[in-house]
Backbone of each chain as nested JSON, in Angstrom:
{
  "chains": [
    {"id": "A", "residues": [
      {"number": 1, "name": "MET", "atoms": {"N": [-1.815, 19.331, 6.221], "CA": [-1.403, 18.84, 4.901], "C": [0.1, 19.036, 4.694]}},
      {"number": 2, "name": "ALA", "atoms": {"N": [0.697, 18.11, 4.035], "CA": [2.124, 18.195, 3.782], "C": [2.387, 19.077, 2.561]}},
      {"number": 3, "name": "SER", "atoms": {"N": [3.443, 19.825, 2.605], "CA": [3.824, 20.571, 1.405], "C": [4.473, 19.594, 0.443]}},
      {"number": 4, "name": "SER", "atoms": {"N": [4.489, 19.94, -0.848], "CA": [5.027, 19.013, -1.836], "C": [6.536, 18.827, -1.64]}},
      {"number": 5, "name": "ALA", "atoms": {"N": [7.137, 19.689, -0.851], "CA": [8.584, 19.625, -0.665], "C": [9.027, 18.324, -0.017]}},
      {"number": 6, "name": "ASN", "atoms": {"N": [8.145, 17.689, 0.745], "CA": [8.577, 16.455, 1.401], "C": [7.896, 15.212, 0.838]}},
      {"number": 7, "name": "VAL", "atoms": {"N": [7.434, 15.32, -0.407], "CA": [6.841, 14.154, -1.071], "C": [7.842, 13.587, -2.063]}},
      {"number": 8, "name": "ILE", "atoms": {"N": [8.107, 12.299, -1.945], "CA": [8.991, 11.625, -2.884], "C": [8.119, 10.787, -3.803]}},
      {"number": 9, "name": "VAL", "atoms": {"N": [8.117, 11.139, -5.082], "CA": [7.316, 10.364, -6.032], "C": [8.21, 9.295, -6.645]}},
      {"number": 10, "name": "VAL", "atoms": {"N": [7.872, 8.06, -6.38], "CA": [8.689, 6.941, -6.834], "C": [8.409, 6.663, -8.31]}},
      {"number": 11, "name": "GLY", "atoms": {"N": [9.487, 6.653, -9.081], "CA": [9.353, 6.412, -10.521], "C": [10.359, 5.38, -10.99]}},
      {"number": 12, "name": "LYS", "atoms": {"N": [11.084, 5.696, -12.048], "CA": [11.934, 4.694, -12.694], "C": [13.309, 4.501, -12.046]}},
      {"number": 13, "name": "LYS", "atoms": {"N": [13.687, 5.383, -11.148], "CA": [15.02, 5.245, -10.55], "C": [15.068, 4.051, -9.588]}},
      {"number": 14, "name": "SER", "atoms": {"N": [16.251, 3.753, -9.092], "CA": [16.395, 2.58, -8.23], "C": [15.82, 2.86, -6.843]}},
      {"number": 15, "name": "VAL", "atoms": {"N": [15.497, 1.773, -6.144], "CA": [14.97, 1.881, -4.786], "C": [15.925, 2.692, -3.916]}},
      {"number": 16, "name": "ASN", "atoms": {"N": [17.222, 2.403, -4.059], "CA": [18.217, 3.097, -3.246], "C": [18.228, 4.603, -3.473]}},
      {"number": 17, "name": "ASP", "atoms": {"N": [18.006, 5.017, -4.72], "CA": [17.954, 6.456, -5.007], "C": [16.873, 7.126, -4.173]}},
      {"number": 18, "name": "TYR", "atoms": {"N": [15.721, 6.482, -4.071], "CA": [14.61, 7.091, -3.332], "C": [14.847, 7.033, -1.831]}},
      {"number": 19, "name": "VAL", "atoms": {"N": [15.515, 5.965, -1.387], "CA": [15.875, 5.876, 0.025], "C": [16.8, 7.034, 0.383]}},
      {"number": 20, "name": "LEU", "atoms": {"N": [17.779, 7.292, -0.487], "CA": [18.706, 8.401, -0.242], "C": [17.963, 9.737, -0.238]}},
      {"number": 21, "name": "SER", "atoms": {"N": [17.024, 9.91, -1.179], "CA": [16.234, 11.153, -1.211], "C": [15.496, 11.351, 0.1]}},
      {"number": 22, "name": "ALA", "atoms": {"N": [14.941, 10.261, 0.616], "CA": [14.187, 10.353, 1.871], "C": [15.112, 10.731, 3.023]}},
      {"number": 23, "name": "ILE", "atoms": {"N": [16.27, 10.111, 3.073], "CA": [17.227, 10.41, 4.148], "C": [17.671, 11.87, 4.062]}},
      {"number": 24, "name": "LEU", "atoms": {"N": [17.895, 12.337, 2.835], "CA": [18.284, 13.746, 2.665], "C": [17.199, 14.676, 3.197]}},
      {"number": 25, "name": "LEU", "atoms": {"N": [15.946, 14.396, 2.841], "CA": [14.841, 15.253, 3.302], "C": [14.775, 15.277, 4.825]}},
      {"number": 26, "name": "LEU", "atoms": {"N": [14.934, 14.089, 5.432], "CA": [14.877, 14.025, 6.897], "C": [16.044, 14.805, 7.51]}},
      {"number": 27, "name": "ASN", "atoms": {"N": [17.21, 14.683, 6.888], "CA": [18.375, 15.396, 7.407], "C": [18.263, 16.903, 7.223]}},
      {"number": 28, "name": "GLU", "atoms": {"N": [17.496, 17.301, 6.199], "CA": [17.309, 18.742, 5.966], "C": [16.353, 19.356, 6.988]}},
      {"number": 29, "name": "GLY", "atoms": {"N": [15.75, 18.528, 7.799], "CA": [14.904, 19.073, 8.844], "C": [13.425, 18.757, 8.698]}},
      {"number": 30, "name": "HIS", "atoms": {"N": [13.044, 18.051, 7.616], "CA": [11.634, 17.653, 7.502], "C": [11.348, 16.565, 8.539]}},
      {"number": 31, "name": "ASP", "atoms": {"N": [10.285, 16.743, 9.289], "CA": [9.943, 15.727, 10.281], "C": [9.179, 14.563, 9.66]}},
      {"number": 32, "name": "GLU", "atoms": {"N": [8.489, 14.86, 8.563], "CA": [7.718, 13.814, 7.9], "C": [8.07, 13.76, 6.417]}},
      {"number": 33, "name": "VAL", "atoms": {"N": [8.053, 12.566, 5.889], "CA": [8.285, 12.389, 4.462], "C": [7.195, 11.468, 3.931]}},
      {"number": 34, "name": "ILE", "atoms": {"N": [6.659, 11.821, 2.766], "CA": [5.642, 10.979, 2.132], "C": [6.253, 10.305, 0.918]}},
      {"number": 35, "name": "ILE", "atoms": {"N": [6.138, 8.986, 0.9], "CA": [6.622, 8.213, -0.245], "C": [5.4, 7.85, -1.073]}},
      {"number": 36, "name": "ARG", "atoms": {"N": [5.341, 8.374, -2.29], "CA": [4.158, 8.172, -3.121], "C": [4.51, 7.343, -4.345]}},
      {"number": 37, "name": "GLY", "atoms": {"N": [3.68, 6.37, -4.646], "CA": [3.869, 5.57, -5.849], "C": [2.538, 5.432, -6.569]}},
      {"number": 38, "name": "GLN", "atoms": {"N": [2.577, 5.493, -7.885], "CA": [1.35, 5.383, -8.673], "C": [1.435, 4.165, -9.593]}},
      {"number": 39, "name": "GLY", "atoms": {"N": [0.284, 3.574, -9.861], "CA": [0.219, 2.469, -10.823], "C": [1.238, 1.395, -10.522]}},
      {"number": 40, "name": "ASN", "atoms": {"N": [2.063, 1.083, -11.513], "CA": [3.042, 0.01, -11.345], "C": [4.143, 0.337, -10.351]}},
      {"number": 41, "name": "ASN", "atoms": {"N": [4.213, 1.581, -9.926], "CA": [5.261, 1.94, -8.963], "C": [4.813, 1.827, -7.514]}},
      {"number": 42, "name": "ILE", "atoms": {"N": [3.585, 1.364, -7.295], "CA": [3.11, 1.202, -5.921], "C": [3.982, 0.199, -5.176]}},
      {"number": 43, "name": "ASN", "atoms": {"N": [4.282, -0.921, -5.819], "CA": [5.112, -1.911, -5.135], "C": [6.509, -1.37, -4.85]}},
      {"number": 44, "name": "LYS", "atoms": {"N": [7.029, -0.553, -5.767], "CA": [8.354, 0.014, -5.516], "C": [8.317, 0.982, -4.333]}},
      {"number": 45, "name": "ALA", "atoms": {"N": [7.213, 1.695, -4.18], "CA": [7.081, 2.606, -3.038], "C": [7.144, 1.814, -1.728]}},
      {"number": 46, "name": "VAL", "atoms": {"N": [6.52, 0.637, -1.721], "CA": [6.569, -0.203, -0.521], "C": [7.997, -0.71, -0.287]}},
      {"number": 47, "name": "GLU", "atoms": {"N": [8.692, -1.046, -1.378], "CA": [10.098, -1.468, -1.245], "C": [10.95, -0.338, -0.685]}},
      {"number": 48, "name": "VAL", "atoms": {"N": [10.689, 0.89, -1.137], "CA": [11.448, 2.037, -0.634], "C": [11.224, 2.189, 0.87]}},
      {"number": 49, "name": "TYR", "atoms": {"N": [9.95, 2.069, 1.272], "CA": [9.653, 2.173, 2.696], "C": [10.406, 1.105, 3.49]}},
      {"number": 50, "name": "ASN", "atoms": {"N": [10.345, -0.145, 3.005], "CA": [10.995, -1.237, 3.729], "C": [12.508, -1.036, 3.804]}},
      {"number": 51, "name": "ALA", "atoms": {"N": [13.089, -0.563, 2.696], "CA": [14.54, -0.354, 2.672], "C": [14.915, 0.785, 3.621]}},
      {"number": 52, "name": "LEU", "atoms": {"N": [14.086, 1.829, 3.634], "CA": [14.325, 2.967, 4.527], "C": [14.248, 2.51, 5.984]}},
      {"number": 53, "name": "ARG", "atoms": {"N": [13.273, 1.679, 6.232], "CA": [13.074, 1.125, 7.558], "C": [14.281, 0.318, 8.025]}},
      {"number": 54, "name": "ARG", "atoms": {"N": [14.775, -0.528, 7.131], "CA": [15.958, -1.32, 7.474], "C": [17.163, -0.422, 7.714]}},
      {"number": 55, "name": "ARG", "atoms": {"N": [17.264, 0.636, 6.916], "CA": [18.406, 1.522, 7.029], "C": [18.359, 2.355, 8.306]}},
      {"number": 56, "name": "LEU", "atoms": {"N": [17.183, 2.903, 8.609], "CA": [17.104, 3.852, 9.717], "C": [16.568, 3.247, 11.01]}},
      {"number": 57, "name": "GLY", "atoms": {"N": [16.008, 2.051, 10.918], "CA": [15.541, 1.375, 12.127], "C": [14.502, 2.191, 12.871]}},
      {"number": 58, "name": "ASP", "atoms": {"N": [14.682, 2.269, 14.189], "CA": [13.67, 2.912, 15.017], "C": [13.738, 4.429, 14.986]}},
      {"number": 59, "name": "SER", "atoms": {"N": [14.64, 4.992, 14.192], "CA": [14.687, 6.458, 14.151], "C": [13.582, 7.019, 13.25]}},
      {"number": 60, "name": "ILE", "atoms": {"N": [12.846, 6.159, 12.559], "CA": [11.623, 6.599, 11.881], "C": [10.475, 5.685, 12.297]}},
      {"number": 61, "name": "GLU", "atoms": {"N": [9.264, 6.221, 12.155], "CA": [8.091, 5.381, 12.392], "C": [7.074, 5.618, 11.284]}},
      {"number": 62, "name": "LEU", "atoms": {"N": [6.245, 4.617, 11.049], "CA": [5.21, 4.714, 10.031], "C": [4.042, 5.506, 10.608]}},
      {"number": 63, "name": "VAL", "atoms": {"N": [3.656, 6.579, 9.936], "CA": [2.515, 7.369, 10.407], "C": [1.223, 6.834, 9.809]}},
      {"number": 64, "name": "SER", "atoms": {"N": [1.195, 6.683, 8.503], "CA": [-0.034, 6.223, 7.853], "C": [0.275, 5.704, 6.457]}},
      {"number": 65, "name": "VAL", "atoms": {"N": [-0.608, 4.863, 5.996], "CA": [-0.552, 4.396, 4.613], "C": [-1.908, 4.683, 4.011]}},
      {"number": 66, "name": "SER", "atoms": {"N": [-1.955, 5.483, 2.962], "CA": [-3.256, 5.704, 2.334], "C": [-3.223, 5.227, 0.904]}},
      {"number": 67, "name": "ILE", "atoms": {"N": [-4.335, 4.646, 0.489], "CA": [-4.452, 4.146, -0.878], "C": [-5.713, 4.707, -1.481]}},
      {"number": 68, "name": "ASP", "atoms": {"N": [-5.641, 5.032, -2.753], "CA": [-6.792, 5.602, -3.439], "C": [-6.487, 5.572, -4.94]}},
      {"number": 69, "name": "SER", "atoms": {"N": [-7.317, 6.227, -5.72], "CA": [-7.027, 6.322, -7.145], "C": [-7.404, 7.708, -7.625]}},
      {"number": 70, "name": "PHE", "atoms": {"N": [-6.819, 8.117, -8.73], "CA": [-7.188, 9.406, -9.321], "C": [-7.448, 9.2, -10.804]}},
      {"number": 71, "name": "GLU", "atoms": {"N": [-8.23, 10.087, -11.379], "CA": [-8.556, 9.966, -12.797], "C": [-7.468, 10.584, -13.645]}},
      {"number": 72, "name": "LYS", "atoms": {"N": [-7.059, 9.833, -14.653], "CA": [-6.072, 10.354, -15.6], "C": [-6.685, 10.108, -16.967]}},
      {"number": 73, "name": "GLY", "atoms": {"N": [-7.252, 11.154, -17.545], "CA": [-8.022, 10.961, -18.762], "C": [-9.223, 10.098, -18.423]}},
      {"number": 74, "name": "ARG", "atoms": {"N": [-9.353, 8.977, -19.067], "CA": [-10.495, 8.102, -18.777], "C": [-10.131, 6.963, -17.854]}},
      {"number": 75, "name": "ARG", "atoms": {"N": [-8.857, 6.894, -17.467], "CA": [-8.429, 5.781, -16.635], "C": [-8.371, 6.176, -15.168]}},
      {"number": 76, "name": "LEU", "atoms": {"N": [-8.547, 5.189, -14.313], "CA": [-8.351, 5.392, -12.881], "C": [-6.984, 4.813, -12.532]}},
      {"number": 77, "name": "VAL", "atoms": {"N": [-6.121, 5.65, -12.013], "CA": [-4.781, 5.195, -11.657], "C": [-4.708, 5.052, -10.137]}},
      {"number": 78, "name": "PRO", "atoms": {"N": [-4.396, 3.851, -9.64], "CA": [-4.289, 3.673, -8.192], "C": [-2.985, 4.277, -7.679]}},
      {"number": 79, "name": "PHE", "atoms": {"N": [-3.005, 4.716, -6.452], "CA": [-1.751, 5.19, -5.853], "C": [-1.706, 4.856, -4.371]}},
      {"number": 80, "name": "ILE", "atoms": {"N": [-0.504, 4.953, -3.837], "CA": [-0.286, 4.741, -2.405], "C": [0.524, 5.911, -1.879]}},
      {"number": 81, "name": "GLU", "atoms": {"N": [0.246, 6.343, -0.674], "CA": [1.08, 7.342, -0.023], "C": [1.458, 6.82, 1.355]}},
      {"number": 82, "name": "ILE", "atoms": {"N": [2.746, 6.665, 1.559], "CA": [3.27, 6.123, 2.812], "C": [3.94, 7.269, 3.557]}},
      {"number": 83, "name": "LYS", "atoms": {"N": [3.375, 7.604, 4.709], "CA": [3.931, 8.731, 5.463], "C": [4.772, 8.212, 6.625]}},
      {"number": 84, "name": "VAL", "atoms": {"N": [6.013, 8.67, 6.701], "CA": [6.888, 8.281, 7.809], "C": [7.316, 9.526, 8.574]}},
      {"number": 85, "name": "ARG", "atoms": {"N": [7.617, 9.327, 9.829], "CA": [7.981, 10.446, 10.7], "C": [9.306, 10.132, 11.388]}},
      {"number": 86, "name": "ARG", "atoms": {"N": [10.102, 11.144, 11.542], "CA": [11.352, 11.022, 12.274], "C": [11.034, 10.982, 13.756]}},
      {"number": 87, "name": "THR", "atoms": {"N": [11.649, 10.077, 14.484], "CA": [11.339, 9.974, 15.912], "C": [12.437, 10.592, 16.763]}},
      {"number": 88, "name": "ILE", "atoms": {"N": [13.576, 10.907, 16.147], "CA": [14.695, 11.446, 16.927], "C": [14.972, 12.897, 16.509]}}
    ]},
    {"id": "B", "residues": [
      {"number": 1, "name": "MET", "atoms": {"N": [-6.566, -11.599, 15.333], "CA": [-5.964, -12.042, 14.071], "C": [-7.044, -12.618, 13.155]}},
      {"number": 2, "name": "ALA", "atoms": {"N": [-6.864, -12.391, 11.894], "CA": [-7.83, -12.899, 10.936], "C": [-7.495, -14.346, 10.586]}},
      {"number": 3, "name": "SER", "atoms": {"N": [-8.493, -15.154, 10.405], "CA": [-8.225, -16.498, 9.915], "C": [-7.931, -16.405, 8.424]}},
      {"number": 4, "name": "SER", "atoms": {"N": [-7.229, -17.409, 7.91], "CA": [-6.846, -17.342, 6.502], "C": [-8.065, -17.414, 5.597]}},
      {"number": 5, "name": "ALA", "atoms": {"N": [-9.202, -17.792, 6.141], "CA": [-10.4, -17.952, 5.337], "C": [-10.857, -16.645, 4.706]}},
      {"number": 6, "name": "ASN", "atoms": {"N": [-10.501, -15.53, 5.319], "CA": [-10.967, -14.272, 4.736], "C": [-9.831, -13.433, 4.149]}},
      {"number": 7, "name": "VAL", "atoms": {"N": [-8.742, -14.119, 3.788], "CA": [-7.636, -13.423, 3.128], "C": [-7.668, -13.734, 1.639]}},
      {"number": 8, "name": "ILE", "atoms": {"N": [-7.664, -12.706, 0.831], "CA": [-7.615, -12.88, -0.613], "C": [-6.205, -12.536, -1.069]}},
      {"number": 9, "name": "VAL", "atoms": {"N": [-5.503, -13.516, -1.578], "CA": [-4.149, -13.254, -2.057], "C": [-4.23, -12.939, -3.552]}},
      {"number": 10, "name": "VAL", "atoms": {"N": [-3.854, -11.717, -3.883], "CA": [-3.959, -11.257, -5.264], "C": [-2.794, -11.806, -6.085]}},
      {"number": 11, "name": "GLY", "atoms": {"N": [-3.119, -12.453, -7.173], "CA": [-2.109, -13.057, -8.052], "C": [-2.352, -12.691, -9.502]}},
      {"number": 12, "name": "LYS", "atoms": {"N": [-2.335, -13.705, -10.353], "CA": [-2.37, -13.441, -11.786], "C": [-3.765, -13.229, -12.369]}},
      {"number": 13, "name": "LYS", "atoms": {"N": [-4.797, -13.523, -11.611], "CA": [-6.144, -13.364, -12.162], "C": [-6.511, -11.89, -12.325]}},
      {"number": 14, "name": "SER", "atoms": {"N": [-7.652, -11.625, -12.922], "CA": [-8.032, -10.235, -13.192], "C": [-8.495, -9.557, -11.906]}},
      {"number": 15, "name": "VAL", "atoms": {"N": [-8.437, -8.231, -11.907], "CA": [-8.891, -7.441, -10.762], "C": [-10.325, -7.82, -10.41]}},
      {"number": 16, "name": "ASN", "atoms": {"N": [-11.165, -7.961, -11.441], "CA": [-12.57, -8.281, -11.206], "C": [-12.774, -9.619, -10.508]}},
      {"number": 17, "name": "ASP", "atoms": {"N": [-11.928, -10.587, -10.84], "CA": [-12.025, -11.888, -10.163], "C": [-11.863, -11.726, -8.658]}},
      {"number": 18, "name": "TYR", "atoms": {"N": [-10.888, -10.904, -8.266], "CA": [-10.634, -10.739, -6.828], "C": [-11.719, -9.9, -6.169]}},
      {"number": 19, "name": "VAL", "atoms": {"N": [-12.267, -8.95, -6.922], "CA": [-13.386, -8.164, -6.393], "C": [-14.562, -9.092, -6.106]}},
      {"number": 20, "name": "LEU", "atoms": {"N": [-14.829, -9.992, -7.051], "CA": [-15.927, -10.946, -6.857], "C": [-15.656, -11.857, -5.66]}},
      {"number": 21, "name": "SER", "atoms": {"N": [-14.405, -12.309, -5.521], "CA": [-14.059, -13.155, -4.362], "C": [-14.347, -12.422, -3.067]}},
      {"number": 22, "name": "ALA", "atoms": {"N": [-13.993, -11.132, -3.042], "CA": [-14.206, -10.348, -1.823], "C": [-15.696, -10.206, -1.526]}},
      {"number": 23, "name": "ILE", "atoms": {"N": [-16.474, -9.936, -2.556], "CA": [-17.923, -9.778, -2.365], "C": [-18.538, -11.089, -1.868]}},
      {"number": 24, "name": "LEU", "atoms": {"N": [-18.055, -12.207, -2.431], "CA": [-18.554, -13.51, -1.975], "C": [-18.252, -13.725, -0.503]}},
      {"number": 25, "name": "LEU", "atoms": {"N": [-17.014, -13.431, -0.092], "CA": [-16.642, -13.61, 1.322], "C": [-17.522, -12.757, 2.226]}},
      {"number": 26, "name": "LEU", "atoms": {"N": [-17.762, -11.51, 1.82], "CA": [-18.596, -10.625, 2.634], "C": [-20.026, -11.16, 2.705]}},
      {"number": 27, "name": "ASN", "atoms": {"N": [-20.515, -11.672, 1.571], "CA": [-21.879, -12.202, 1.551], "C": [-22.004, -13.492, 2.352]}},
      {"number": 28, "name": "GLU", "atoms": {"N": [-20.884, -14.214, 2.475], "CA": [-20.91, -15.456, 3.263], "C": [-20.953, -15.178, 4.755]}},
      {"number": 29, "name": "GLY", "atoms": {"N": [-20.779, -13.913, 5.121], "CA": [-20.886, -13.579, 6.528], "C": [-19.602, -13.081, 7.17]}},
      {"number": 30, "name": "HIS", "atoms": {"N": [-18.516, -13.05, 6.409], "CA": [-17.288, -12.488, 6.971], "C": [-17.463, -10.974, 7.11]}},
      {"number": 31, "name": "ASP", "atoms": {"N": [-17.141, -10.459, 8.298], "CA": [-17.268, -9.012, 8.482], "C": [-16.057, -8.269, 7.955]}},
      {"number": 32, "name": "GLU", "atoms": {"N": [-14.927, -8.965, 7.934], "CA": [-13.706, -8.333, 7.445], "C": [-13.061, -9.191, 6.374]}},
      {"number": 33, "name": "VAL", "atoms": {"N": [-12.461, -8.531, 5.41], "CA": [-11.725, -9.235, 4.368], "C": [-10.372, -8.545, 4.227]}},
      {"number": 34, "name": "ILE", "atoms": {"N": [-9.341, -9.368, 4.094], "CA": [-7.997, -8.826, 3.891], "C": [-7.573, -9.093, 2.452]}},
      {"number": 35, "name": "ILE", "atoms": {"N": [-7.186, -8.026, 1.767], "CA": [-6.683, -8.154, 0.402], "C": [-5.165, -8.061, 0.489]}},
      {"number": 36, "name": "ARG", "atoms": {"N": [-4.504, -9.143, 0.133], "CA": [-3.051, -9.191, 0.27], "C": [-2.384, -9.292, -1.099]}},
      {"number": 37, "name": "GLY", "atoms": {"N": [-1.364, -8.487, -1.3], "CA": [-0.596, -8.556, -2.538], "C": [0.881, -8.559, -2.211]}},
      {"number": 38, "name": "GLN", "atoms": {"N": [1.647, -9.354, -2.939], "CA": [3.087, -9.444, -2.692], "C": [3.842, -9.002, -3.945]}},
      {"number": 39, "name": "GLY", "atoms": {"N": [5.013, -8.416, -3.731], "CA": [5.897, -8.06, -4.847], "C": [5.162, -7.253, -5.896]}},
      {"number": 40, "name": "ASN", "atoms": {"N": [5.218, -7.746, -7.129], "CA": [4.6, -7.004, -8.234], "C": [3.082, -6.958, -8.163]}},
      {"number": 41, "name": "ASN", "atoms": {"N": [2.5, -7.719, -7.279], "CA": [1.041, -7.709, -7.167], "C": [0.521, -6.705, -6.147]}},
      {"number": 42, "name": "ILE", "atoms": {"N": [1.42, -5.945, -5.539], "CA": [0.979, -4.948, -4.57], "C": [0.073, -3.923, -5.24]}},
      {"number": 43, "name": "ASN", "atoms": {"N": [0.493, -3.455, -6.405], "CA": [-0.353, -2.452, -7.074], "C": [-1.701, -3.03, -7.471]}},
      {"number": 44, "name": "LYS", "atoms": {"N": [-1.72, -4.308, -7.839], "CA": [-3.0, -4.916, -8.192], "C": [-3.91, -5.026, -6.963]}},
      {"number": 45, "name": "ALA", "atoms": {"N": [-3.31, -5.279, -5.805], "CA": [-4.109, -5.335, -4.573], "C": [-4.786, -3.98, -4.328]}},
      {"number": 46, "name": "VAL", "atoms": {"N": [-4.056, -2.894, -4.592], "CA": [-4.643, -1.561, -4.42], "C": [-5.767, -1.342, -5.444]}},
      {"number": 47, "name": "GLU", "atoms": {"N": [-5.552, -1.832, -6.658], "CA": [-6.608, -1.733, -7.674], "C": [-7.851, -2.502, -7.244]}},
      {"number": 48, "name": "VAL", "atoms": {"N": [-7.639, -3.692, -6.66], "CA": [-8.775, -4.493, -6.199], "C": [-9.548, -3.723, -5.132]}},
      {"number": 49, "name": "TYR", "atoms": {"N": [-8.807, -3.13, -4.201], "CA": [-9.473, -2.342, -3.155], "C": [-10.294, -1.201, -3.777]}},
      {"number": 50, "name": "ASN", "atoms": {"N": [-9.685, -0.469, -4.699], "CA": [-10.39, 0.669, -5.307], "C": [-11.63, 0.214, -6.074]}},
      {"number": 51, "name": "ALA", "atoms": {"N": [-11.497, -0.908, -6.783], "CA": [-12.631, -1.409, -7.555], "C": [-13.756, -1.874, -6.621]}},
      {"number": 52, "name": "LEU", "atoms": {"N": [-13.347, -2.514, -5.527], "CA": [-14.331, -2.984, -4.539], "C": [-15.056, -1.786, -3.921]}},
      {"number": 53, "name": "ARG", "atoms": {"N": [-14.301, -0.78, -3.649], "CA": [-14.835, 0.463, -3.085], "C": [-15.862, 1.101, -4.021]}},
      {"number": 54, "name": "ARG", "atoms": {"N": [-15.507, 1.153, -5.298], "CA": [-16.435, 1.738, -6.28], "C": [-17.697, 0.897, -6.371]}},
      {"number": 55, "name": "ARG", "atoms": {"N": [-17.513, -0.427, -6.273], "CA": [-18.654, -1.322, -6.429], "C": [-19.568, -1.278, -5.211]}},
      {"number": 56, "name": "LEU", "atoms": {"N": [-18.986, -1.273, -4.026], "CA": [-19.802, -1.405, -2.819], "C": [-20.049, -0.085, -2.095]}},
      {"number": 57, "name": "GLY", "atoms": {"N": [-19.317, 0.952, -2.484], "CA": [-19.546, 2.276, -1.89], "C": [-19.395, 2.26, -0.388]}},
      {"number": 58, "name": "ASP", "atoms": {"N": [-20.347, 2.888, 0.288], "CA": [-20.229, 3.06, 1.733], "C": [-20.586, 1.815, 2.523]}},
      {"number": 59, "name": "SER", "atoms": {"N": [-20.906, 0.722, 1.84], "CA": [-21.227, -0.48, 2.609], "C": [-19.958, -1.193, 3.094]}},
      {"number": 60, "name": "ILE", "atoms": {"N": [-18.798, -0.712, 2.663], "CA": [-17.551, -1.183, 3.277], "C": [-16.72, 0.016, 3.702]}},
      {"number": 61, "name": "GLU", "atoms": {"N": [-15.83, -0.212, 4.662], "CA": [-14.9, 0.842, 5.036], "C": [-13.506, 0.254, 5.174]}},
      {"number": 62, "name": "LEU", "atoms": {"N": [-12.524, 1.119, 4.981], "CA": [-11.131, 0.703, 5.097], "C": [-10.764, 0.644, 6.573]}},
      {"number": 63, "name": "VAL", "atoms": {"N": [-10.287, -0.504, 7.039], "CA": [-9.878, -0.64, 8.439], "C": [-8.413, -0.254, 8.592]}},
      {"number": 64, "name": "SER", "atoms": {"N": [-7.55, -0.864, 7.784], "CA": [-6.126, -0.577, 7.905], "C": [-5.388, -1.01, 6.649]}},
      {"number": 65, "name": "VAL", "atoms": {"N": [-4.252, -0.403, 6.454], "CA": [-3.353, -0.817, 5.382], "C": [-2.007, -1.088, 6.037]}},
      {"number": 66, "name": "SER", "atoms": {"N": [-1.513, -2.303, 5.92], "CA": [-0.193, -2.541, 6.483], "C": [0.769, -2.967, 5.391]}},
      {"number": 67, "name": "ILE", "atoms": {"N": [1.992, -2.495, 5.509], "CA": [3.022, -2.842, 4.541], "C": [4.231, -3.352, 5.292]}},
      {"number": 68, "name": "ASP", "atoms": {"N": [4.87, -4.328, 4.704], "CA": [6.044, -4.912, 5.34], "C": [6.727, -5.785, 4.291]}},
      {"number": 69, "name": "SER", "atoms": {"N": [7.695, -6.574, 4.722], "CA": [8.327, -7.506, 3.793], "C": [8.604, -8.806, 4.533]}},
      {"number": 70, "name": "PHE", "atoms": {"N": [8.752, -9.873, 3.777], "CA": [9.116, -11.149, 4.388], "C": [10.259, -11.757, 3.589]}},
      {"number": 71, "name": "GLU", "atoms": {"N": [11.008, -12.625, 4.252], "CA": [12.139, -13.255, 3.582], "C": [11.696, -14.453, 2.783]}},
      {"number": 72, "name": "LYS", "atoms": {"N": [12.155, -14.502, 1.542], "CA": [11.877, -15.662, 0.703], "C": [13.235, -16.087, 0.169]}},
      {"number": 73, "name": "GLY", "atoms": {"N": [13.78, -17.121, 0.778], "CA": [15.158, -17.479, 0.461], "C": [16.046, -16.338, 0.915]}},
      {"number": 74, "name": "ARG", "atoms": {"N": [16.799, -15.771, -0.004], "CA": [17.676, -14.661, 0.368], "C": [17.091, -13.313, 0.021]}},
      {"number": 75, "name": "ARG", "atoms": {"N": [15.898, -13.31, -0.579], "CA": [15.313, -12.039, -0.997], "C": [14.282, -11.563, 0.016]}},
      {"number": 76, "name": "LEU", "atoms": {"N": [14.116, -10.255, 0.052], "CA": [13.05, -9.674, 0.862], "C": [11.923, -9.3, -0.097]}},
      {"number": 77, "name": "VAL", "atoms": {"N": [10.773, -9.879, 0.124], "CA": [9.631, -9.612, -0.747], "C": [8.672, -8.662, -0.016]}},
      {"number": 78, "name": "PRO", "atoms": {"N": [8.39, -7.484, -0.602], "CA": [7.465, -6.566, 0.058], "C": [6.031, -7.046, -0.115]}},
      {"number": 79, "name": "PHE", "atoms": {"N": [5.191, -6.718, 0.841], "CA": [3.768, -7.035, 0.671], "C": [2.902, -5.957, 1.3]}},
      {"number": 80, "name": "ILE", "atoms": {"N": [1.643, -5.991, 0.904], "CA": [0.659, -5.074, 1.468], "C": [-0.538, -5.889, 1.914]}},
      {"number": 81, "name": "GLU", "atoms": {"N": [-1.159, -5.499, 3.022], "CA": [-2.418, -6.115, 3.434], "C": [-3.428, -5.009, 3.683]}},
      {"number": 82, "name": "ILE", "atoms": {"N": [-4.5, -5.063, 2.929], "CA": [-5.545, -4.037, 3.005], "C": [-6.759, -4.683, 3.658]}},
      {"number": 83, "name": "LYS", "atoms": {"N": [-7.11, -4.195, 4.833], "CA": [-8.231, -4.794, 5.549], "C": [-9.472, -3.912, 5.404]}},
      {"number": 84, "name": "VAL", "atoms": {"N": [-10.56, -4.505, 4.935], "CA": [-11.816, -3.77, 4.816], "C": [-12.875, -4.431, 5.685]}},
      {"number": 85, "name": "ARG", "atoms": {"N": [-13.83, -3.642, 6.094], "CA": [-14.872, -4.127, 6.987], "C": [-16.241, -3.779, 6.387]}},
      {"number": 86, "name": "ARG", "atoms": {"N": [-17.16, -4.687, 6.552], "CA": [-18.532, -4.449, 6.129], "C": [-19.2, -3.529, 7.136]}},
      {"number": 87, "name": "THR", "atoms": {"N": [-19.915, -2.524, 6.663], "CA": [-20.54, -1.592, 7.596], "C": [-22.032, -1.847, 7.744]}},
      {"number": 88, "name": "ILE", "atoms": {"N": [-22.587, -2.692, 6.87], "CA": [-24.031, -2.94, 6.914], "C": [-24.308, -4.386, 7.316]}}
    ]}
  ]
}
């Protein structure tokens, strides 16, 4: 299981902000980073992954994409978790 | 490769509409169905998957989730493809 230290929760900030956060985590020595988006931010999480991919190219690889939902009060909120790994 | 016949492209209709489309495809004999969402519809595609999962339970399983982007004019549009398989 990943510690919360390497999870980036995508919210209202720009795609680039999250890309930079991911690069910082990788540079700090984390081998894996999880990009998580909930509800309306799921698509932004995918954009962050794609932008990170374009930026870092083959120095990262996609480990897994998991999708599920969690209960928030009476609602079910869908989420995505995109796990990437440093290859270098 | 999947034929386009079993791809459900999630758009402006309700989550339930797409869940019903998926159930129809499975009942017609397709063993696999791909739920595809682009741009702002990525989160809805995940909702469709979760709703389908709740409805059909263990009679379907998640095969893969792929995320990527494609060029549309000068923009890069992110998309998700969620592939599910009938287990019964």
